[in-house]
C-alpha positions as CSV (number, residue, x, y, z in Angstrom):
1,M,45.2,10.4,117.7
2,K,47.2,13.6,117.3
3,S,45.3,16.6,116.0
4,P,46.6,18.1,112.7
5,R,49.4,20.6,113.0
6,Q,48.4,24.2,112.7
7,P,49.8,26.0,109.7
8,L,52.6,28.4,110.3
9,L,50.9,31.7,109.5
10,I,52.4,34.9,108.2
11,P,50.3,37.8,109.6
12,Q,49.7,40.9,107.5
13,E,51.3,44.1,108.8
14,R,48.6,46.8,109.2
15,E,48.7,50.2,110.9
16,R,46.2,50.3,113.7
17,F,43.6,53.1,113.7
18,V,41.7,54.3,116.8
19,L,38.4,56.0,116.3
20,D,37.3,59.1,118.2
21,L,33.7,58.2,119.1
22,L,31.0,59.5,121.4
23,D,30.8,57.9,124.9
24,E,27.2,56.8,124.4
25,P,25.4,55.6,121.2
26,C,22.6,57.8,119.8
27,S,19.1,56.4,119.5
28,L,16.9,57.1,116.5
29,D,15.1,59.7,118.7
30,G,18.2,61.8,118.6
31,F,17.8,62.4,114.9
32,I,14.3,63.8,114.9
33,A,14.0,67.0,113.0
34,D,11.3,69.1,111.2
35,F,11.9,67.1,108.0
36,Y,11.9,63.6,109.6
37,S,10.5,61.7,112.5
38,P,10.3,57.9,113.3
39,Y,6.9,58.7,114.7
40,A,4.1,61.0,113.6
41,N,5.8,64.2,112.5
42,E,4.5,67.1,114.6
43,A,5.8,69.6,111.9
44,L,3.7,68.0,109.1
45,R,0.7,70.3,109.2
46,E,2.7,73.5,109.3
47,F,4.9,72.2,106.5
48,V,1.9,71.6,104.2
49,E,0.3,74.9,105.0
50,S,3.5,76.8,104.3
51,H,4.1,75.1,100.9
52,S,0.6,74.5,99.6
53,G,-0.4,77.1,97.0
54,S,-3.6,77.8,95.1
55,N,-5.0,75.4,92.5
56,P,-4.3,77.1,89.2
57,E,-5.0,75.6,85.8
58,Y,-2.1,73.4,84.7
59,T,-1.0,71.7,81.5
60,I,-0.9,67.9,81.4
61,N,2.3,67.0,79.6
62,P,2.6,64.1,77.1
63,L,3.1,60.7,78.7
64,P,4.5,57.6,76.9
65,E,2.1,54.8,76.4
66,N,4.1,52.4,78.5
67,L,6.9,53.1,81.0
68,V,10.2,51.2,81.1
69,A,12.7,51.8,83.9
70,G,15.7,49.7,84.8
71,K,16.6,48.4,88.3
72,N,20.4,48.4,87.7
73,T,21.0,51.9,89.1
74,Y,22.9,53.1,92.1
75,V,19.8,54.5,93.7
76,Y,18.1,51.1,93.3
77,D,21.1,49.1,94.6
78,A,22.2,51.4,97.4
79,H,19.8,50.0,100.0
80,T,17.5,47.0,99.6
81,Y,13.7,47.2,100.1
82,H,11.0,44.7,99.3
83,T,9.4,46.6,96.5
84,K,10.7,49.7,94.7
85,V,9.4,51.6,91.7
86,P,12.4,53.0,89.9
87,P,12.5,56.8,90.4
88,E,13.1,57.3,86.6
89,A,9.5,56.1,86.0
90,I,8.1,58.1,88.9
91,T,9.7,61.3,87.5
92,H,7.7,60.9,84.2
93,L,4.5,60.7,86.2
94,I,5.2,63.7,88.5
95,E,6.2,65.9,85.6
96,H,3.1,64.9,83.8
97,Y,0.7,66.1,86.5
98,T,2.6,68.9,88.4
99,E,4.7,72.0,88.0
100,P,8.0,72.7,89.9
101,G,7.4,73.7,93.5
102,E,4.1,71.8,93.9
103,L,3.4,69.3,96.6
104,V,3.5,65.5,95.9
105,L,2.3,63.0,98.5
106,D,3.2,59.3,98.9
107,P,1.3,57.8,101.9
108,F,2.8,54.3,101.4
109,C,6.3,55.6,100.7
110,G,8.4,52.5,101.4
111,S,12.1,53.3,100.7
112,G,11.2,56.8,99.4
113,M,11.8,56.5,95.7
114,M,9.0,59.0,95.1
115,G,10.9,61.5,97.2
116,V,14.1,60.9,95.2
117,A,12.1,61.4,91.9
118,A,10.4,64.6,93.2
119,L,13.6,66.3,94.3
120,R,15.1,65.5,90.9
121,C,12.4,67.5,89.2
122,R,12.1,70.2,91.9
123,R,8.8,69.1,93.3
124,I,8.2,69.1,97.1
125,P,7.7,65.5,98.4
126,I,5.8,64.4,101.5
127,L,6.6,60.8,102.4
128,I,4.5,58.8,104.9
129,D,4.7,55.2,105.9
130,L,3.6,53.1,108.8
131,S,7.0,51.5,109.2
132,P,9.9,53.3,111.0
133,A,12.3,51.2,108.9
134,A,10.8,52.5,105.7
135,T,10.9,56.2,106.7
136,F,14.5,55.8,108.1
137,I,15.6,54.4,104.7
138,A,13.7,57.1,102.8
139,M,15.2,59.9,104.9
140,N,18.7,58.7,104.1
141,F,18.0,58.5,100.4
142,L,16.8,62.1,100.5
143,T,19.8,63.5,102.4
144,P,22.9,62.6,100.4
145,V,26.3,63.6,101.7
146,D,29.6,64.4,100.1
147,E,30.9,61.1,98.7
148,R,34.5,61.8,99.6
149,K,33.7,62.5,103.3
150,Y,31.6,59.4,103.3
151,Q,34.4,57.3,101.8
152,S,36.9,58.7,104.3
153,A,34.5,57.7,107.2
154,V,34.2,54.1,105.8
155,E,37.9,53.7,105.4
156,K,38.4,54.8,109.0
157,V,35.9,52.2,110.2
158,L,37.5,49.4,108.2
159,A,41.0,50.3,109.4
160,A,39.8,50.4,113.0
161,I,38.1,46.9,112.9
162,Y,40.8,45.0,110.9
163,D,42.3,43.2,114.0
164,E,38.8,42.2,115.0
165,E,38.1,41.0,111.4
166,I,41.1,38.7,111.6
167,L,40.0,37.5,115.0
168,L,36.5,36.6,113.7
169,Y,37.1,35.7,110.1
170,G,40.8,34.8,109.9
171,T,41.9,32.0,107.6
172,H,45.1,31.3,105.7
173,C,46.2,31.0,102.1
174,R,46.8,27.4,101.2
175,Y,49.7,28.4,99.0
176,C,51.7,31.2,100.6
177,K,50.4,30.6,104.2
178,Q,49.6,34.3,104.6
179,Q,47.0,35.1,107.2
180,V,43.9,36.6,105.5
181,P,40.3,37.4,106.3
182,L,37.9,35.0,104.6
183,E,35.3,36.2,102.2
184,Y,32.7,33.7,103.3
185,M,32.1,30.3,104.8
186,V,29.5,27.8,103.5
187,W,27.5,25.9,106.0
188,S,25.4,22.8,105.3
189,Y,22.8,21.0,107.4
190,G,23.2,17.3,108.1
191,L,20.1,15.2,107.1
192,I,18.7,11.9,108.3
193,C,17.8,9.4,105.7
194,E,14.1,8.4,106.1
195,F,14.9,4.8,105.2
196,C,18.2,3.8,106.9
197,H,18.1,6.7,109.5
198,K,21.7,7.5,109.1
199,E,23.1,11.0,108.9
200,F,24.8,12.6,105.9
201,V,25.9,16.2,105.0
202,L,23.7,17.6,102.3
203,W,26.6,19.5,100.7
204,D,28.5,16.2,100.1
205,V,25.6,14.6,98.3
206,A,23.4,17.1,96.5
207,R,25.8,19.4,94.6
208,D,25.3,19.4,90.9
209,E,28.1,21.7,89.6
210,R,28.1,22.5,85.9
211,E,30.6,24.2,83.6
212,N,28.2,27.2,83.4
213,V,28.0,28.3,87.0
214,R,24.5,29.7,86.5
215,E,23.3,26.2,85.8
216,S,24.9,24.7,88.9
217,R,22.4,23.9,91.6
218,I,21.7,21.9,94.8
219,K,19.6,18.9,93.8
220,K,16.1,18.4,95.3
221,E,16.3,14.6,95.0
222,F,19.3,12.2,95.2
223,D,20.3,8.8,96.5
224,C,21.2,8.3,100.1
225,P,25.0,7.7,100.3
226,H,24.5,5.0,102.9
227,C,21.6,2.8,101.7
228,G,21.3,4.0,98.1
229,R,17.5,4.7,98.4
230,H,16.2,7.7,96.4
231,V,15.2,10.5,98.8
232,Q,13.7,14.0,98.5
233,K,15.5,16.8,100.3
234,R,12.4,18.5,101.7
235,K,11.2,15.4,103.4
236,L,14.3,14.8,105.5
237,Q,14.9,15.8,109.1
238,R,17.7,18.3,109.7
239,T,20.4,17.6,112.3
240,R,23.0,20.3,112.8
241,L,25.1,22.7,110.7
242,Y,28.6,21.7,109.3
243,P,31.1,24.2,107.8
244,V,31.9,22.8,104.3
245,Q,33.8,25.5,102.3
246,V,35.9,28.5,102.8
247,G,36.3,31.3,100.2
248,Y,39.2,33.8,100.4
249,R,41.4,36.0,98.3
250,C,45.2,35.9,98.3
251,C,48.2,35.3,96.0
252,N,46.7,33.0,93.5
253,S,43.1,34.3,93.6
254,G,43.1,37.3,91.2
255,L,39.6,38.5,91.0
256,Q,38.1,35.2,92.0
257,E,38.0,33.6,95.4
258,S,40.1,30.6,96.2
259,Q,38.0,27.8,97.7
260,A,39.0,25.2,100.2
261,A,37.6,22.8,102.7
262,P,37.8,24.2,106.3
263,D,40.8,22.9,108.1
264,E,41.7,22.7,111.8
265,Y,42.7,26.4,111.9
266,D,39.3,27.5,110.5
267,L,37.4,25.2,112.9
268,N,39.4,26.7,115.8
269,V,38.4,30.2,114.7
270,I,34.8,29.1,114.7
271,R,35.1,27.5,118.2
272,N,36.7,30.6,119.6
273,S,34.0,32.9,118.1
274,E,31.2,30.7,119.4
275,S,32.6,30.3,122.9
276,A,33.6,34.0,123.4
277,S,30.9,36.3,124.7
278,I,29.9,39.4,122.8
279,T,31.6,42.1,124.9
280,E,29.4,44.0,127.4
281,D,30.0,47.3,125.6
282,L,28.2,46.0,122.5
283,W,24.4,46.2,122.3
284,Y,22.5,43.9,119.9
285,P,18.7,43.3,119.7
286,T,17.2,40.2,121.4
287,A,13.6,41.0,120.4
288,R,11.5,37.9,119.9
289,L,10.3,37.4,116.3
290,P,6.5,38.0,116.1
291,A,4.3,35.1,115.2
292,G,3.6,35.6,111.5
293,V,3.2,34.2,108.0
294,N,6.8,34.7,107.1
295,T,8.4,34.3,110.5
296,R,7.0,30.8,111.3
297,Q,9.7,28.8,109.5
298,A,12.6,30.6,111.3
299,I,10.8,30.1,114.6
300,A,10.2,26.4,113.8
301,H,14.0,26.0,113.3
302,G,14.7,27.5,116.7
303,M,15.4,31.1,115.6
304,K,12.9,32.7,117.9
305,S,14.7,36.1,118.3
306,V,16.5,38.5,116.1
307,D,19.9,37.6,117.5
308,A,19.4,33.9,116.7
309,L,19.2,34.8,112.9
310,Y,23.0,35.4,113.0
311,T,26.0,33.2,113.5
312,R,27.7,34.3,116.7
313,R,30.6,36.0,114.9
314,N,28.3,37.8,112.4
315,L,26.2,39.0,115.3
316,R,29.3,40.4,117.0
317,A,30.5,42.0,113.7
318,V,27.1,43.7,113.0
319,A,26.9,44.9,116.6
320,R,30.4,46.4,116.3
321,L,29.5,48.3,113.1
322,W,26.2,49.4,114.6
323,D,28.0,50.7,117.7
324,I,30.5,52.6,115.7
325,A,27.8,54.2,113.5
326,R,25.7,55.3,116.4
327,R,28.6,56.8,118.3
328,W,30.1,58.7,115.3
329,R,30.6,62.3,116.2
330,D,29.3,63.8,113.0
331,R,25.5,63.3,113.2
332,E,25.0,63.4,109.4
333,M,27.7,60.8,108.8
334,S,26.4,58.7,111.7
335,L,23.1,58.3,109.9
336,K,24.8,57.3,106.7
337,L,26.9,54.7,108.5
338,M,23.7,53.4,110.1
339,F,22.1,53.4,106.6
340,T,25.0,51.3,105.3
341,V,24.7,48.8,108.1
342,T,21.0,48.3,107.6
343,S,21.6,47.8,103.9
344,L,23.2,44.5,104.8
345,Y,19.8,43.1,105.9
346,Q,19.5,39.3,105.3
347,R,22.8,39.0,103.5
348,V,24.7,38.5,106.7
349,T,22.2,36.3,108.5
350,R,21.6,32.5,108.5
351,L,18.8,33.2,106.0
352,S,21.3,33.9,103.2
353,E,21.0,30.9,100.9
354,F,24.2,29.7,99.2
355,R,24.4,30.3,95.4
356,F,27.1,28.9,93.2
357,W,27.5,32.1,91.3
358,G,28.2,34.0,94.4
359,G,26.7,36.7,96.6
360,S,23.3,36.3,98.3
361,G,20.0,37.9,97.9
362,N,17.5,39.6,100.2
363,I,14.1,38.0,99.9
364,A,10.7,38.8,101.4
365,N,10.6,35.8,103.8
366,Y,12.5,34.2,106.7
367,N,13.1,30.9,105.0
368,V,15.9,28.9,106.6
369,P,18.0,27.4,103.8
370,M,19.6,24.0,104.1
371,I,22.9,25.4,102.8
372,F,23.7,29.0,103.7
373,N,26.5,31.4,103.0
374,E,28.0,33.0,106.1
375,Q,29.6,36.2,104.6
376,N,32.3,38.2,106.3
377,V,30.2,41.1,107.6
378,F,33.0,43.6,107.2
379,K,33.6,42.7,103.6
380,V,29.9,43.0,102.8
381,F,29.9,46.4,104.6
382,N,32.7,47.6,102.4
383,R,31.1,46.4,99.2
384,K,27.7,48.0,100.1
385,A,29.5,51.2,101.0
386,K,31.0,51.4,97.5
387,T,27.4,51.3,96.1
388,V,26.1,53.8,98.6
389,R,29.1,56.1,97.8
390,S,28.3,55.8,94.0
391,Y,24.7,56.8,94.8
392,F,25.9,59.9,96.7
393,A,28.3,60.7,93.8
394,T,25.5,60.6,91.2
395,C,23.0,62.8,92.9
396,A,23.2,66.5,93.9
397,Q,24.1,67.3,97.5
398,R,21.1,67.8,99.7
399,A,18.8,69.9,97.6
400,E,17.4,73.2,98.5
401,I,13.9,71.7,97.8
402,P,12.3,71.0,101.2
403,F,10.6,67.7,102.1
404,C,8.8,66.2,105.1
405,I,8.8,62.5,106.3
406,S,6.4,61.2,108.9
407,T,5.8,57.7,110.3
408,E,2.1,57.2,110.6
409,S,-0.9,55.4,109.0
410,A,-2.2,56.3,105.5
411,T,-5.7,55.7,106.9
412,D,-5.4,58.9,109.0
413,L,-3.8,61.9,107.3
414,S,-5.4,64.4,109.7
415,N,-2.2,66.4,109.9
416,I,-2.7,67.3,106.2
417,P,-5.4,69.9,105.5
418,D,-8.2,69.3,102.9
419,D,-7.5,70.2,99.3
420,S,-3.8,70.9,99.8
421,I,-1.9,68.3,97.8
422,D,-1.2,68.8,94.1
423,H,-0.6,65.1,93.2
424,V,-0.6,61.7,95.0
425,F,1.7,59.0,93.8
426,T,1.7,55.7,95.8
427,D,2.5,52.0,95.7
428,P,0.3,50.4,98.3
429,P,0.7,46.9,99.8
430,F,-0.4,44.2,97.2
431,G,-2.7,42.1,99.4
432,S,-0.8,39.3,100.9
433,N,2.2,39.5,98.5
434,I,4.6,40.9,101.1
435,N,4.1,41.1,104.9
436,Y,5.9,44.4,105.5
437,S,5.8,44.6,109.2
438,E,7.2,41.0,109.5
439,M,10.0,41.6,107.0
440,N,10.9,45.0,108.5
441,F,11.1,43.6,112.0
442,L,14.8,42.7,111.4
443,W,15.6,46.3,110.6
444,E,13.4,47.8,113.3
445,A,14.9,45.6,116.0
446,W,18.2,47.3,115.4
447,L,16.6,50.7,115.1
448,G,14.6,50.2,118.3
449,V,11.2,51.4,116.9
450,F,8.5,49.0,115.6
451,T,5.6,49.2,113.2
452,D,2.1,49.5,114.8
453,T,0.3,46.8,112.8
454,K,-3.2,47.8,113.8
455,D,-3.7,49.8,110.6
456,E,-1.4,47.8,108.3
457,A,-3.4,47.3,105.1
458,I,-2.6,43.7,104.4
459,I,-4.1,40.2,104.1
460,N,-2.4,38.3,106.9
461,R,-3.9,35.4,108.9
462,A,-1.5,35.9,111.8
463,Q,-3.0,39.4,112.2
464,N,-6.5,38.0,111.6
465,K,-6.8,40.3,108.6
466,T,-8.8,38.8,105.7
467,I,-9.5,40.4,102.3
468,T,-12.4,42.2,104.0
469,Q,-10.1,44.0,106.5
470,Y,-7.7,44.7,103.7
471,S,-10.5,46.3,101.6
472,E,-11.7,48.4,104.5
473,L,-8.2,49.8,105.4
474,L,-7.3,50.4,101.7
475,T,-10.6,52.3,101.2
476,K,-10.0,54.4,104.3
477,A,-6.6,55.3,102.9
478,L,-8.0,56.3,99.5
479,L,-10.7,58.4,101.1
480,E,-7.9,60.3,102.9
481,M,-6.0,60.7,99.7
482,H,-9.2,62.1,98.1
483,R,-9.7,64.5,100.9
484,V,-6.2,66.0,100.9
485,L,-5.9,66.2,97.1
486,K,-6.9,69.4,95.3
487,P,-10.1,69.3,93.2
488,G,-9.6,67.8,89.7
489,R,-6.1,66.6,90.5
490,W,-4.7,63.1,90.0
491,L,-3.7,60.0,91.9
492,T,-1.3,57.6,90.2
493,L,-1.3,54.2,91.9
494,V,1.0,51.4,91.1
495,F,-0.4,47.9,91.6
496,H,0.6,44.3,91.0
497,N,-1.2,41.0,91.9
498,S,-2.1,37.6,90.5
499,S,-5.4,37.4,92.3
500,S,-8.6,38.7,90.6
501,E,-10.2,39.0,94.1
502,V,-7.4,41.4,95.2
503,W,-7.7,43.3,91.9
504,S,-11.5,43.7,92.4
505,V,-10.7,45.1,95.9
506,I,-8.4,47.8,94.6
507,Q,-10.9,48.7,91.9
508,K,-13.7,49.1,94.3
509,A,-11.6,50.9,96.9
510,I,-10.6,53.5,94.2
511,S,-14.2,54.0,93.3
512,S,-15.4,54.2,96.9
513,G,-12.6,56.7,97.6
514,G,-14.1,59.1,95.0
515,F,-11.7,58.4,92.1
516,R,-12.1,57.2,88.6
517,I,-9.5,55.2,86.7
518,E,-9.1,57.2,83.5
519,K,-6.0,55.5,82.0
520,T,-3.8,52.5,82.8
521,Q,-0.2,51.9,81.9
522,T,2.1,48.9,82.2
523,L,5.4,49.5,84.0
524,D,8.3,47.3,82.9
525,K,11.0,47.3,85.5
526,R,13.3,45.4,83.0
527,H,15.3,43.4,85.4
528,G,12.5,41.4,87.0
529,T,13.0,39.5,90.2
530,F,14.1,35.8,90.1
531,K,10.7,34.9,91.4
532,Q,9.0,36.8,88.6
533,F,10.9,34.8,86.0
534,V,10.5,31.3,87.4
535,S,7.4,31.3,89.6
536,E,4.3,29.7,88.2
537,N,2.0,32.3,89.9
538,A,3.8,35.7,89.7
539,V,2.9,38.7,87.6
540,G,6.0,40.3,86.1
541,Y,4.6,43.8,85.2
542,D,3.2,46.4,87.4
543,L,0.2,48.5,86.3
544,I,0.0,52.3,86.8
545,L,-3.6,53.4,87.4
546,H,-4.2,57.0,86.6
547,C,-7.1,58.1,88.8
548,R,-8.8,61.5,88.8
549,K,-10.4,63.1,91.8
550,Y,-14.1,63.8,91.4
551,S,-16.4,65.4,94.0
552,G,-20.1,65.3,94.8
553,D,-22.3,63.5,92.3
554,E,-19.4,62.9,90.0
555,A,-17.4,61.0,92.6
556,G,-16.5,57.4,91.6
557,I,-18.4,55.2,89.2
558,K,-20.7,52.2,89.8
559,L,-18.7,49.1,89.0
560,P,-20.4,46.1,87.5
561,H,-20.9,42.9,89.4
562,R,-18.0,40.4,89.3
563,R,-18.6,37.8,86.5
564,V,-16.1,35.3,85.2
565,T,-15.0,36.1,81.7
566,S,-15.5,33.2,79.3
567,P,-12.4,31.4,77.9
568,S,-13.5,32.4,74.3
569,V,-13.1,36.1,75.2
570,I,-9.6,35.5,76.6
571,R,-8.7,33.4,73.5
572,E,-9.8,36.3,71.2
573,F,-7.7,38.7,73.3
574,I,-4.6,36.5,73.2
575,E,-4.8,35.9,69.4
576,R,-5.5,39.6,68.7
577,T,-2.5,40.7,70.9
578,L,-0.1,38.2,69.6
579,K,-0.9,38.9,66.0
580,Q,0.2,42.6,66.5
581,T,3.7,42.1,67.9
582,P,4.4,38.4,68.6
583,D,8.2,38.9,69.4
584,E,7.3,41.2,72.3
585,F,5.9,38.2,74.2
586,I,8.8,35.8,74.1
587,V,10.8,35.2,77.3
588,R,14.4,34.3,76.5
589,Y,16.5,32.9,79.4
590,L,20.1,34.2,79.0
591,H,21.8,32.5,82.0
592,V,20.2,29.1,82.1
593,K,19.4,26.4,79.5
594,R,15.7,26.8,79.3
595,P,13.5,26.9,76.2
596,N,12.0,30.2,75.2
597,E,8.5,30.7,76.6
598,L,5.4,32.8,75.8
599,D,5.4,35.7,78.3
600,S,2.0,35.0,80.0
601,R,2.8,37.5,82.7
602,K,3.0,40.4,80.2
603,L,-0.2,39.2,78.4
604,Y,-2.0,39.1,81.7
605,S,-0.9,42.6,82.6
606,L,-2.2,43.9,79.2
607,W,-5.5,42.1,79.8
608,L,-5.6,43.8,83.2
609,K,-5.0,47.1,81.5
610,E,-7.9,46.6,79.1
611,R,-10.1,45.5,81.9
612,T,-9.4,48.4,84.3
613,E,-9.5,51.1,81.6
614,S,-13.0,49.9,80.5
615,G,-14.3,50.0,84.0
616,Q,-14.8,46.2,84.2
617,I,-14.1,44.3,87.3
618,V,-11.1,42.0,87.1
619,D,-12.6,38.5,87.4
620,L,-9.8,36.1,86.3
621,D,-6.8,35.0,88.3
622,Y,-3.4,34.8,86.6
623,E,-3.4,31.0,87.1
624,Q,-6.7,30.7,85.3
625,F,-5.5,33.1,82.6
626,R,-2.3,31.1,82.1
627,R,-4.2,27.8,81.7
628,I,-6.2,29.3,78.8
629,I,-3.0,30.6,77.2
630,N,-1.5,27.1,77.4
631,Q,-4.6,25.7,75.6
632,V,-4.3,28.3,72.9
633,V,-0.6,27.7,72.4
634,E,-1.2,23.9,72.4
635,M,-3.9,24.2,69.7
636,E,-1.7,26.4,67.5
637,F,1.2,23.9,67.8
638,R,-1.1,21.0,67.0
639,D,-2.7,22.7,64.0
640,S,0.5,24.1,62.6
641,P,1.6,22.3,59.3
642,D,5.2,22.9,60.3
643,C,5.2,21.0,63.5
644,E,7.1,17.7,63.7
645,S,6.7,14.9,66.2
646,E,9.6,14.2,68.4
């Protein structure tokens, strides 16, 4: 049988551009400075001593009852991280407790949003995190460059790699036959029916496409196309991956992609990219994924090392961009190009789950989807660069305000003198919610520096860390915060969890650390994560705990023993709260057909607020709280004279 004829392609004419790069790539060590280090910063003590003033009386400014801050900002979108507190909210807190020129510390700094907020209001930030990936991201957020120079560098990179883009991602317009780079390719696993043991491609069977694309989905259950028996997707054995759809833009596309099934030309491009070796001059990480809570699924599917998380051509494309970024002659721009490459994160890996409405998310696990979206790395790089550029355009060029970033444990701040910090703002790990060292491993493999997990404050069975170890490490960190904070000054701590046991740990650690919770606020980040909107066991609102430093006999308070609150007390709280402003607790789903719901997450956050402010131990999990809410709502519906039976 003859193979299908190749289409007669019309190549696009492009002017070639050759980059002037360094002979050897620069490692992260080459960017160490007084203000930043991917290790413990040797300049930290001197920095604090030179900027720490006396402890004068200061005025505490008014603070709104509850904080609302959106996520849809350029600073929020420029680079992904697992948790972020919007800097707009942090600015309110810093201005409340400090004056311009004072020192603010975040010992669990993550992506550095506190630093962004502090520089905006002319405070001096000190950012510390155990993760080299976190401090690298934070440093780049705090050192913006001229957006025009950055855009020029990005354009040069894209011009230089265009031929390679066509080689790796070339397809053809089904109408005009023009050769174009694809936007993405969808891949689907084949599955084996548990009854007839025949293979079928999931994509062919499980698609449920609706007029409203937000309602389109991949079914969890369906009939086998061979034997007709009803099967559940999660129970079926996977075989191999099949390319099932190509997306590209050309003559008839407009702003939307044209979609087509892969043809022989597309399959040949894939075969060539898989058989060709990644050239010897390109380095890429081959570090083995650590055994962990989040990594086990990827490892179980044969993705045992970082390079295995990518398709062959995406690995080559990321390696090319990483090589260009590390060999860029301008050191400042080199960091910003590296920053842009790391912002791609999971979007360009085999972990990127296909979504009918486009794009792909970065999630805090290494789950291997049955249908994934292989995006054109160079296209994603260009899109992310536009967001990064917008961030640079909306913030002042590198401020005259100094800052210092160090990569070390919050449990040992010995490089910071006693009573030297004016305010501490922090957002510590939330128990077992996110395994930071595991999730940051993908970044750190490219950066070449890894988290030392010994002092990682987390609940993680792979590290043999129970809630006891988490409590001990968190208490050590809070004792250090107490030591470095000036007398009478304040710690604001953001926390979020659905477990009463974890909440009682944070309450006890704050007390043991020498602080008292004087006030609690809710923080509404507005655009909650998809998990927060649909998960049965997620809390959608963070709490801000305002803790004052006390010394000597005043330090801390003796918390009562943990005792489960009776359902009647919770019912009274719910009825009282709903009676005041009932409309505030209705969740309305805008993009999917789903009935309005009572916002049990917000109610739980308000109950936590009452509990922590009164000095009572949190003794009820979110799931227990939600069950009581459901009983209250059911009783009200049953007793309502207006209810009608269906």
